[in-house]
Every structure is written in C-alpha cells, then in structure tokens.
PDB file of N, CA, C and O in Angstrom, chain B, residues numbered from 101:
ATOM      1  N   MET B 101     -83.179-162.986-127.599  1.00  0.00           N
ATOM      2  CA  MET B 101     -84.083-161.831-127.930  1.00  0.00           C
ATOM      3  C   MET B 101     -84.426-162.098-129.400  1.00  0.00           C
ATOM      4  O   MET B 101     -83.544-162.369-130.216  1.00  0.00           O
ATOM      5  N   PHE B 102     -85.574-162.025-129.686  1.00  0.00           N
ATOM      6  CA  PHE B 102     -86.252-162.230-131.034  1.00  0.00           C
ATOM      7  C   PHE B 102     -85.726-163.347-131.796  1.00  0.00           C
ATOM      8  O   PHE B 102     -85.120-163.109-132.840  1.00  0.00           O
ATOM      9  N   PRO B 103     -85.890-164.536-131.394  1.00  0.00           N
ATOM     10  CA  PRO B 103     -85.552-165.589-132.087  1.00  0.00           C
ATOM     11  C   PRO B 103     -85.945-165.667-133.515  1.00  0.00           C
ATOM     12  O   PRO B 103     -85.150-166.123-134.336  1.00  0.00           O
ATOM     13  N   GLU B 104     -87.063-165.272-133.843  1.00  0.00           N
ATOM     14  CA  GLU B 104     -87.769-165.291-135.242  1.00  0.00           C
ATOM     15  C   GLU B 104     -86.890-164.450-136.113  1.00  0.00           C
ATOM     16  O   GLU B 104     -86.935-164.741-137.308  1.00  0.00           O
ATOM     17  N   TYR B 105     -86.104-163.473-135.767  1.00  0.00           N
ATOM     18  CA  TYR B 105     -85.159-162.668-136.406  1.00  0.00           C
ATOM     19  C   TYR B 105     -83.734-163.018-136.338  1.00  0.00           C
ATOM     20  O   TYR B 105     -82.901-162.206-136.741  1.00  0.00           O
ATOM     21  N   ARG B 106     -83.364-164.215-135.837  1.00  0.00           N
ATOM     22  CA  ARG B 106     -81.938-164.612-135.813  1.00  0.00           C
ATOM     23  C   ARG B 106     -81.209-164.499-136.731  1.00  0.00           C
ATOM     24  O   ARG B 106     -80.040-164.200-136.487  1.00  0.00           O
ATOM     25  N   ASP B 107     -81.604-164.682-138.012  1.00  0.00           N
ATOM     26  CA  ASP B 107     -80.584-164.649-139.187  1.00  0.00           C
ATOM     27  C   ASP B 107     -80.480-163.101-139.542  1.00  0.00           C
ATOM     28  O   ASP B 107     -79.426-162.553-139.867  1.00  0.00           O
ATOM     29  N   LEU B 108     -81.652-162.501-139.442  1.00  0.00           N
ATOM     30  CA  LEU B 108     -81.703-161.020-139.751  1.00  0.00           C
ATOM     31  C   LEU B 108     -80.625-160.343-138.868  1.00  0.00           C
ATOM     32  O   LEU B 108     -79.687-159.661-139.281  1.00  0.00           O
ATOM     33  N   ILE B 109     -80.931-160.657-137.532  1.00  0.00           N
ATOM     34  CA  ILE B 109     -79.915-159.952-136.809  1.00  0.00           C
ATOM     35  C   ILE B 109     -78.389-160.299-136.893  1.00  0.00           C
ATOM     36  O   ILE B 109     -77.477-159.516-136.628  1.00  0.00           O
ATOM     37  N   SER B 110     -78.267-161.514-137.279  1.00  0.00           N
ATOM     38  CA  SER B 110     -76.705-161.802-137.627  1.00  0.00           C
ATOM     39  C   SER B 110     -76.430-161.002-138.872  1.00  0.00           C
ATOM     40  O   SER B 110     -75.242-160.683-138.913  1.00  0.00           O
ATOM     41  N   ARG B 111     -77.064-160.609-139.807  1.00  0.00           N
ATOM     42  CA  ARG B 111     -76.916-159.888-141.113  1.00  0.00           C
ATOM     43  C   ARG B 111     -76.554-158.484-140.711  1.00  0.00           C
ATOM     44  O   ARG B 111     -75.515-157.874-140.965  1.00  0.00           O
ATOM     45  N   LEU B 112     -77.798-158.018-139.916  1.00  0.00           N
ATOM     46  CA  LEU B 112     -77.655-156.435-139.764  1.00  0.00           C
ATOM     47  C   LEU B 112     -76.400-156.052-138.800  1.00  0.00           C
ATOM     48  O   LEU B 112     -75.855-154.951-138.883  1.00  0.00           O
ATOM     49  N   LYS B 113     -76.018-156.987-137.941  1.00  0.00           N
ATOM     50  CA  LYS B 113     -74.828-156.696-137.046  1.00  0.00           C
ATOM     51  C   LYS B 113     -73.639-156.527-137.850  1.00  0.00           C
ATOM     52  O   LYS B 113     -72.681-155.946-137.340  1.00  0.00           O
ATOM     53  N   THR B 114     -73.577-156.904-138.900  1.00  0.00           N
ATOM     54  CA  THR B 114     -72.380-156.823-139.996  1.00  0.00           C
ATOM     55  C   THR B 114     -72.719-155.743-140.848  1.00  0.00           C
ATOM     56  O   THR B 114     -71.799-154.944-141.024  1.00  0.00           O
ATOM     57  N   GLU B 115     -73.831-155.490-141.448  1.00  0.00           N
ATOM     58  CA  GLU B 115     -74.260-154.587-142.538  1.00  0.00           C
ATOM     59  C   GLU B 115     -74.544-153.190-141.969  1.00  0.00           C
ATOM     60  O   GLU B 115     -74.190-152.184-142.584  1.00  0.00           O
ATOM     61  N   ASP B 116     -75.157-153.135-140.842  1.00  0.00           N
ATOM     62  CA  ASP B 116     -75.784-151.854-140.392  1.00  0.00           C
ATOM     63  C   ASP B 116     -75.139-151.416-139.101  1.00  0.00           C
ATOM     64  O   ASP B 116     -75.405-151.986-138.043  1.00  0.00           O
ATOM     65  N   ALA B 117     -74.232-150.332-139.185  1.00  0.00           N
ATOM     66  CA  ALA B 117     -73.628-149.978-138.037  1.00  0.00           C
ATOM     67  C   ALA B 117     -74.294-149.352-136.856  1.00  0.00           C
ATOM     68  O   ALA B 117     -73.727-149.228-135.770  1.00  0.00           O
ATOM     69  N   HIS B 118     -75.535-148.956-137.106  1.00  0.00           N
ATOM     70  CA  HIS B 118     -76.255-148.218-136.385  1.00  0.00           C
ATOM     71  C   HIS B 118     -76.966-149.380-135.447  1.00  0.00           C
ATOM     72  O   HIS B 118     -76.934-149.293-134.220  1.00  0.00           O
ATOM     73  N   PHE B 119     -77.584-150.431-136.107  1.00  0.00           N
ATOM     74  CA  PHE B 119     -78.004-151.678-135.668  1.00  0.00           C
ATOM     75  C   PHE B 119     -77.008-152.327-134.641  1.00  0.00           C
ATOM     76  O   PHE B 119     -77.351-152.730-133.529  1.00  0.00           O
ATOM     77  N   ALA B 120     -75.759-152.379-135.137  1.00  0.00           N
ATOM     78  CA  ALA B 120     -74.792-153.218-134.392  1.00  0.00           C
ATOM     79  C   ALA B 120     -74.360-152.273-133.226  1.00  0.00           C
ATOM     80  O   ALA B 120     -73.907-152.827-132.224  1.00  0.00           O
ATOM     81  N   LYS B 121     -74.441-151.019-133.239  1.00  0.00           N
ATOM     82  CA  LYS B 121     -74.007-150.203-131.915  1.00  0.00           C
ATOM     83  C   LYS B 121     -75.173-150.351-130.965  1.00  0.00           C
ATOM     84  O   LYS B 121     -74.921-150.290-129.762  1.00  0.00           O
ATOM     85  N   LEU B 122     -76.531-150.556-131.395  1.00  0.00           N
ATOM     86  CA  LEU B 122     -77.548-150.563-130.356  1.00  0.00           C
ATOM     87  C   LEU B 122     -77.495-152.063-129.901  1.00  0.00           C
ATOM     88  O   LEU B 122     -77.585-152.284-128.693  1.00  0.00           O
ATOM     89  N   PHE B 123     -77.380-152.927-130.620  1.00  0.00           N
ATOM     90  CA  PHE B 123     -77.144-154.269-130.252  1.00  0.00           C
ATOM     91  C   PHE B 123     -76.203-154.541-129.076  1.00  0.00           C
ATOM     92  O   PHE B 123     -76.484-155.208-128.081  1.00  0.00           O
ATOM     93  N   GLU B 124     -74.918-153.857-129.365  1.00  0.00           N
ATOM     94  CA  GLU B 124     -73.668-153.988-128.545  1.00  0.00           C
ATOM     95  C   GLU B 124     -74.074-153.340-127.230  1.00  0.00           C
ATOM     96  O   GLU B 124     -73.893-153.949-126.176  1.00  0.00           O
ATOM     97  N   ARG B 125     -74.592-152.177-127.252  1.00  0.00           N
ATOM     98  CA  ARG B 125     -75.105-151.522-125.942  1.00  0.00           C
ATOM     99  C   ARG B 125     -76.091-152.455-125.056  1.00  0.00           C
ATOM    100  O   ARG B 125     -75.862-152.671-123.866  1.00  0.00           O
ATOM    101  N   HIS B 126     -77.253-153.011-125.773  1.00  0.00           N
ATOM    102  CA  HIS B 126     -78.134-153.810-125.248  1.00  0.00           C
ATOM    103  C   HIS B 126     -77.466-155.029-124.593  1.00  0.00           C
ATOM    104  O   HIS B 126     -77.836-155.346-123.462  1.00  0.00           O
ATOM    105  N   ASN B 127     -76.648-155.634-125.127  1.00  0.00           N
ATOM    106  CA  ASN B 127     -75.834-156.646-124.514  1.00  0.00           C
ATOM    107  C   ASN B 127     -74.803-156.184-123.465  1.00  0.00           C
ATOM    108  O   ASN B 127     -74.638-156.953-122.518  1.00  0.00           O
ATOM    109  N   ALA B 128     -74.165-155.174-123.485  1.00  0.00           N
ATOM    110  CA  ALA B 128     -73.457-154.705-122.303  1.00  0.00           C
ATOM    111  C   ALA B 128     -74.419-154.172-121.092  1.00  0.00           C
ATOM    112  O   ALA B 128     -74.056-154.260-119.919  1.00  0.00           O
ATOM    113  N   LEU B 129     -75.442-153.716-121.404  1.00  0.00           N
ATOM    114  CA  LEU B 129     -76.323-153.383-120.193  1.00  0.00           C
ATOM    115  C   LEU B 129     -76.827-154.514-119.682  1.00  0.00           C
ATOM    116  O   LEU B 129     -76.866-154.583-118.454  1.00  0.00           O
ATOM    117  N   ASP B 130     -77.321-155.642-120.468  1.00  0.00           N
ATOM    118  CA  ASP B 130     -77.627-156.958-119.893  1.00  0.00           C
ATOM    119  C   ASP B 130     -76.462-157.561-119.017  1.00  0.00           C
ATOM    120  O   ASP B 130     -76.730-158.072-117.930  1.00  0.00           O
ATOM    121  N   HIS B 131     -75.322-157.508-119.436  1.00  0.00           N
ATOM    122  CA  HIS B 131     -74.336-157.922-118.518  1.00  0.00           C
ATOM    123  C   HIS B 131     -74.135-157.161-117.338  1.00  0.00           C
ATOM    124  O   HIS B 131     -74.041-157.758-116.266  1.00  0.00           O
ATOM    125  N   GLU B 132     -74.053-155.895-117.390  1.00  0.00           N
ATOM    126  CA  GLU B 132     -73.941-154.992-116.233  1.00  0.00           C
ATOM    127  C   GLU B 132     -75.149-155.145-115.307  1.00  0.00           C
ATOM    128  O   GLU B 132     -74.867-155.043-114.113  1.00  0.00           O
ATOM    129  N   ILE B 133     -76.244-155.335-115.559  1.00  0.00           N
ATOM    130  CA  ILE B 133     -77.392-155.613-114.797  1.00  0.00           C
ATOM    131  C   ILE B 133     -77.419-156.861-114.184  1.00  0.00           C
ATOM    132  O   ILE B 133     -77.951-156.940-113.077  1.00  0.00           O
ATOM    133  N   ARG B 134     -76.904-157.926-114.745  1.00  0.00           N
ATOM    134  CA  ARG B 134     -76.729-159.197-114.245  1.00  0.00           C
ATOM    135  C   ARG B 134     -75.750-159.227-113.026  1.00  0.00           C
ATOM    136  O   ARG B 134     -75.879-159.839-111.966  1.00  0.00           O
ATOM    137  N   ASN B 135     -74.683-158.369-113.469  1.00  0.00           N
ATOM    138  CA  ASN B 135     -73.633-158.259-112.378  1.00  0.00           C
ATOM    139  C   ASN B 135     -74.037-157.544-111.133  1.00  0.00           C
ATOM    140  O   ASN B 135     -73.557-157.803-110.030  1.00  0.00           O
ATOM    141  N   MET B 136     -75.048-156.524-111.386  1.00  0.00           N
ATOM    142  CA  MET B 136     -75.307-155.699-110.197  1.00  0.00           C
ATOM    143  C   MET B 136     -76.552-156.719-109.395  1.00  0.00           C
ATOM    144  O   MET B 136     -76.568-156.752-108.165  1.00  0.00           O
ATOM    145  N   GLU B 137     -77.472-157.454-110.136  1.00  0.00           N
ATOM    146  CA  GLU B 137     -78.257-158.314-109.330  1.00  0.00           C
ATOM    147  C   GLU B 137     -77.768-159.385-108.626  1.00  0.00           C
ATOM    148  O   GLU B 137     -78.355-159.833-107.641  1.00  0.00           O
ATOM    149  N   THR B 138     -76.434-159.966-109.180  1.00  0.00           N
ATOM    150  CA  THR B 138     -75.977-161.088-108.445  1.00  0.00           C
ATOM    151  C   THR B 138     -74.859-160.512-107.391  1.00  0.00           C
ATOM    152  O   THR B 138     -74.182-161.288-106.716  1.00  0.00           O
ATOM    153  N   GLY B 139     -74.725-159.137-107.309  1.00  0.00           N
ATOM    154  CA  GLY B 139     -73.780-158.896-106.336  1.00  0.00           C
ATOM    155  C   GLY B 139     -72.361-158.593-106.684  1.00  0.00           C
ATOM    156  O   GLY B 139     -71.553-158.023-105.951  1.00  0.00           O
ATOM    157  N   VAL B 140     -72.156-159.040-107.885  1.00  0.00           N
ATOM    158  CA  VAL B 140     -70.637-158.721-108.506  1.00  0.00           C
ATOM    159  C   VAL B 140     -70.292-157.244-108.593  1.00  0.00           C
ATOM    160  O   VAL B 140     -69.133-156.864-108.425  1.00  0.00           O
ATOM    161  N   THR B 141     -71.235-156.457-108.840  1.00  0.00           N
ATOM    162  CA  THR B 141     -70.991-155.173-108.926  1.00  0.00           C
ATOM    163  C   THR B 141     -72.134-154.490-107.985  1.00  0.00           C
ATOM    164  O   THR B 141     -73.340-154.709-108.105  1.00  0.00           O
ATOM    165  N   PRO B 142     -71.520-153.602-107.004  1.00  0.00           N
ATOM    166  CA  PRO B 142     -72.349-152.925-105.904  1.00  0.00           C
ATOM    167  C   PRO B 142     -73.413-151.949-106.813  1.00  0.00           C
ATOM    168  O   PRO B 142     -72.982-151.325-107.783  1.00  0.00           O
ATOM    169  N   ALA B 143     -74.723-151.884-106.441  1.00  0.00           N
ATOM    170  CA  ALA B 143     -75.433-150.981-106.980  1.00  0.00           C
ATOM    171  C   ALA B 143     -76.919-150.974-106.201  1.00  0.00           C
ATOM    172  O   ALA B 143     -77.485-151.975-105.762  1.00  0.00           O
ATOM    173  N   ASP B 144     -77.349-149.755-106.146  1.00  0.00           N
ATOM    174  CA  ASP B 144     -78.607-149.609-105.563  1.00  0.00           C
ATOM    175  C   ASP B 144     -79.861-149.958-106.374  1.00  0.00           C
ATOM    176  O   ASP B 144     -79.678-149.949-107.592  1.00  0.00           O
ATOM    177  N   PRO B 145     -81.002-150.240-105.988  1.00  0.00           N
ATOM    178  CA  PRO B 145     -82.222-150.645-106.738  1.00  0.00           C
ATOM    179  C   PRO B 145     -82.444-149.611-107.968  1.00  0.00           C
ATOM    180  O   PRO B 145     -82.709-149.982-109.111  1.00  0.00           O
ATOM    181  N   PHE B 146     -82.302-148.305-107.579  1.00  0.00           N
ATOM    182  CA  PHE B 146     -82.695-147.334-108.480  1.00  0.00           C
ATOM    183  C   PHE B 146     -81.702-147.317-109.558  1.00  0.00           C
ATOM    184  O   PHE B 146     -82.162-146.911-110.626  1.00  0.00           O
ATOM    185  N   ALA B 147     -80.536-147.630-109.568  1.00  0.00           N
ATOM    186  CA  ALA B 147     -79.431-147.813-110.534  1.00  0.00           C
ATOM    187  C   ALA B 147     -79.998-149.037-111.411  1.00  0.00           C
ATOM    188  O   ALA B 147     -80.239-148.831-112.600  1.00  0.00           O
ATOM    189  N   VAL B 148     -80.173-150.070-110.953  1.00  0.00           N
ATOM    190  CA  VAL B 148     -80.515-151.183-111.626  1.00  0.00           C
ATOM    191  C   VAL B 148     -81.799-151.016-112.375  1.00  0.00           C
ATOM    192  O   VAL B 148     -81.937-151.597-113.451  1.00  0.00           O
ATOM    193  N   GLU B 149     -82.681-150.316-111.917  1.00  0.00           N
ATOM    194  CA  GLU B 149     -84.165-149.779-112.521  1.00  0.00           C
ATOM    195  C   GLU B 149     -83.716-149.042-113.706  1.00  0.00           C
ATOM    196  O   GLU B 149     -84.087-149.447-114.808  1.00  0.00           O
ATOM    197  N   ALA B 150     -82.937-147.975-113.611  1.00  0.00           N
ATOM    198  CA  ALA B 150     -82.609-147.011-114.695  1.00  0.00           C
ATOM    199  C   ALA B 150     -81.983-147.868-115.725  1.00  0.00           C
ATOM    200  O   ALA B 150     -82.519-147.718-116.823  1.00  0.00           O
ATOM    201  N   LEU B 151     -80.922-148.802-115.704  1.00  0.00           N
ATOM    202  CA  LEU B 151     -80.304-149.487-116.669  1.00  0.00           C
ATOM    203  C   LEU B 151     -81.498-150.570-117.249  1.00  0.00           C
ATOM    204  O   LEU B 151     -81.405-150.906-118.430  1.00  0.00           O
ATOM    205  N   LYS B 152     -82.261-150.941-116.688  1.00  0.00           N
ATOM    206  CA  LYS B 152     -83.398-151.812-117.153  1.00  0.00           C
ATOM    207  C   LYS B 152     -84.186-150.887-118.129  1.00  0.00           C
ATOM    208  O   LYS B 152     -84.442-151.225-119.284  1.00  0.00           O
ATOM    209  N   LYS B 153     -84.544-149.717-117.589  1.00  0.00           N
ATOM    210  CA  LYS B 153     -85.320-148.955-118.674  1.00  0.00           C
ATOM    211  C   LYS B 153     -84.600-148.628-119.784  1.00  0.00           C
ATOM    212  O   LYS B 153     -85.230-148.518-120.836  1.00  0.00           O
ATOM    213  N   GLU B 154     -83.317-148.431-119.787  1.00  0.00           N
ATOM    214  CA  GLU B 154     -82.584-147.995-120.965  1.00  0.00           C
ATOM    215  C   GLU B 154     -82.375-149.197-121.841  1.00  0.00           C
ATOM    216  O   GLU B 154     -82.235-149.122-123.061  1.00  0.00           O
ATOM    217  N   LYS B 155     -82.364-150.329-121.131  1.00  0.00           N
ATOM    218  CA  LYS B 155     -82.322-151.666-122.070  1.00  0.00           C
ATOM    219  C   LYS B 155     -83.566-152.002-122.766  1.00  0.00           C
ATOM    220  O   LYS B 155     -83.597-152.627-123.825  1.00  0.00           O
ATOM    221  N   LEU B 156     -84.504-151.602-122.187  1.00  0.00           N
ATOM    222  CA  LEU B 156     -85.937-151.941-122.754  1.00  0.00           C
ATOM    223  C   LEU B 156     -86.156-151.054-123.955  1.00  0.00           C
ATOM    224  O   LEU B 156     -86.737-151.421-124.976  1.00  0.00           O
ATOM    225  N   LEU B 157     -85.595-149.745-123.732  1.00  0.00           N
ATOM    226  CA  LEU B 157     -85.629-148.730-124.670  1.00  0.00           C
ATOM    227  C   LEU B 157     -84.896-149.200-125.951  1.00  0.00           C
ATOM    228  O   LEU B 157     -85.379-149.189-127.083  1.00  0.00           O
ATOM    229  N   LEU B 158     -83.757-149.579-125.630  1.00  0.00           N
ATOM    230  CA  LEU B 158     -82.929-150.269-126.840  1.00  0.00           C
ATOM    231  C   LEU B 158     -83.477-151.414-127.395  1.00  0.00           C
ATOM    232  O   LEU B 158     -83.200-151.647-128.571  1.00  0.00           O
ATOM    233  N   LYS B 159     -84.258-152.239-126.741  1.00  0.00           N
ATOM    234  CA  LYS B 159     -84.804-153.349-127.396  1.00  0.00           C
ATOM    235  C   LYS B 159     -85.931-152.969-128.144  1.00  0.00           C
ATOM    236  O   LYS B 159     -86.146-153.599-129.179  1.00  0.00           O
ATOM    237  N   ASP B 160     -86.711-152.038-127.815  1.00  0.00           N
ATOM    238  CA  ASP B 160     -87.701-151.392-128.656  1.00  0.00           C
ATOM    239  C   ASP B 160     -87.225-150.694-129.964  1.00  0.00           C
ATOM    240  O   ASP B 160     -87.858-150.693-131.020  1.00  0.00           O
ATOM    241  N   LYS B 161     -86.059-150.120-129.754  1.00  0.00           N
ATOM    242  CA  LYS B 161     -85.357-149.631-131.059  1.00  0.00           C
ATOM    243  C   LYS B 161     -84.789-150.627-132.018  1.00  0.00           C
ATOM    244  O   LYS B 161     -84.763-150.439-133.234  1.00  0.00           O
ATOM    245  N   LEU B 162     -84.307-151.762-131.377  1.00  0.00           N
ATOM    246  CA  LEU B 162     -83.752-152.825-132.231  1.00  0.00           C
ATOM    247  C   LEU B 162     -84.992-153.427-133.015  1.00  0.00           C
ATOM    248  O   LEU B 162     -84.853-153.684-134.210  1.00  0.00           O
ATOM    249  N   TYR B 163     -86.172-153.653-132.393  1.00  0.00           N
ATOM    250  CA  TYR B 163     -87.176-154.181-132.922  1.00  0.00           C
ATOM    251  C   TYR B 163     -87.753-153.573-134.052  1.00  0.00           C
ATOM    252  O   TYR B 163     -88.222-154.158-135.028  1.00  0.00           O
ATOM    253  N   VAL B 164     -87.670-152.059-133.808  1.00  0.00           N
ATOM    254  CA  VAL B 164     -88.122-151.319-135.262  1.00  0.00           C
ATOM    255  C   VAL B 164     -87.375-151.597-136.306  1.00  0.00           C
ATOM    256  O   VAL B 164     -87.857-151.860-137.408  1.00  0.00           O
ATOM    257  N   VAL B 165     -86.051-151.562-136.039  1.00  0.00           N
ATOM    258  CA  VAL B 165     -84.912-151.761-137.137  1.00  0.00           C
ATOM    259  C   VAL B 165     -85.401-153.014-137.800  1.00  0.00           C
ATOM    260  O   VAL B 165     -85.810-153.091-138.958  1.00  0.00           O
ATOM    261  N   LEU B 166     -85.303-154.059-136.860  1.00  0.00           N
ATOM    262  CA  LEU B 166     -85.775-155.351-137.536  1.00  0.00           C
ATOM    263  C   LEU B 166     -86.923-155.489-138.268  1.00  0.00           C
ATOM    264  O   LEU B 166     -86.877-155.993-139.390  1.00  0.00           O
ATOM    265  N   ARG B 167     -88.057-155.064-137.727  1.00  0.00           N
ATOM    266  CA  ARG B 167     -89.218-154.964-138.491  1.00  0.00           C
ATOM    267  C   ARG B 167     -89.262-154.201-139.909  1.00  0.00           C
ATOM    268  O   ARG B 167     -89.851-154.613-140.908  1.00  0.00           O
ATOM    269  N   ARG B 168     -88.579-153.097-139.810  1.00  0.00           N
ATOM    270  CA  ARG B 168     -88.298-152.333-141.165  1.00  0.00           C
ATOM    271  C   ARG B 168     -87.539-153.194-142.258  1.00  0.00           C
ATOM    272  O   ARG B 168     -87.837-153.204-143.452  1.00  0.00           O
ATOM    273  N   ALA B 169     -86.390-154.000-141.600  1.00  0.00           N
ATOM    274  CA  ALA B 169     -85.536-154.629-142.602  1.00  0.00           C
ATOM    275  C   ALA B 169     -86.173-155.809-142.946  1.00  0.00           C
ATOM    276  O   ALA B 169     -85.904-156.220-144.075  1.00  0.00           O
ATOM    277  N   ALA B 170     -87.032-156.543-142.208  1.00  0.00           N
ATOM    278  CA  ALA B 170     -87.751-157.681-142.584  1.00  0.00           C
ATOM    279  C   ALA B 170     -88.953-157.321-143.662  1.00  0.00           C
ATOM    280  O   ALA B 170     -89.243-158.141-144.533  1.00  0.00           O
ATOM    281  N   GLN B 171     -89.601-156.120-143.564  1.00  0.00           N
ATOM    282  CA  GLN B 171     -90.453-155.970-144.586  1.00  0.00           C
ATOM    283  C   GLN B 171     -89.835-155.365-145.930  1.00  0.00           C
ATOM    284  O   GLN B 171     -90.405-155.456-147.018  1.00  0.00           O
ATOM    285  N   ALA B 172     -88.499-154.682-145.713  1.00  0.00           N
ATOM    286  CA  ALA B 172     -87.918-154.459-147.166  1.00  0.00           C
ATOM    287  C   ALA B 172     -87.314-155.626-147.824  1.00  0.00           C
ATOM    288  O   ALA B 172     -87.116-155.573-149.038  1.00  0.00           O
ATOM    289  N   ALA B 173     -87.028-156.583-147.208  1.00  0.00           N
ATOM    290  CA  ALA B 173     -86.595-157.866-147.892  1.00  0.00           C
ATOM    291  C   ALA B 173     -87.459-158.717-148.560  1.00  0.00           C
ATOM    292  O   ALA B 173     -87.030-159.742-149.090  1.00  0.00           O
TER     293      ALA B 173
END
C-alpha cells in the first residue's frame, strides 16, 4: 500500500498515534477479510463487503494523512 510513501509510513507509525491506529486497523481488516475469503473464518458475502468498505475508508484516511505529512516535510 502506497509504496511511494514507504519511508513516511514507517516514520508516521512511530510518531503519529492516530496514523498508527488507522494503519493497524487497516492491516487487521486485511487479515480478517483474507481469512473470510479463504474459508478460514466463516462469513457471508455481506459481512465481507462491509469489511472491505471499512478498509477502503481507512485507506482513504491514511492517504490524506500521508499527503499532508509529505507536503509539510
């Protein structure tokens, strides 16, 4: 996710608690969705879709933080 911001992501995960929380939740959702799609965790398609929407919203929020931090640097 956002390879062009790899260094900035590493920095923000340690310096920005809000960013770190968003990033951690995004990764947790990614893992949960993967488990549902592979059958490790039972789920109906609506549950998977809801989690994917939440993950996408988090990705948008992460991108906003990254853009602001990149412009401030």
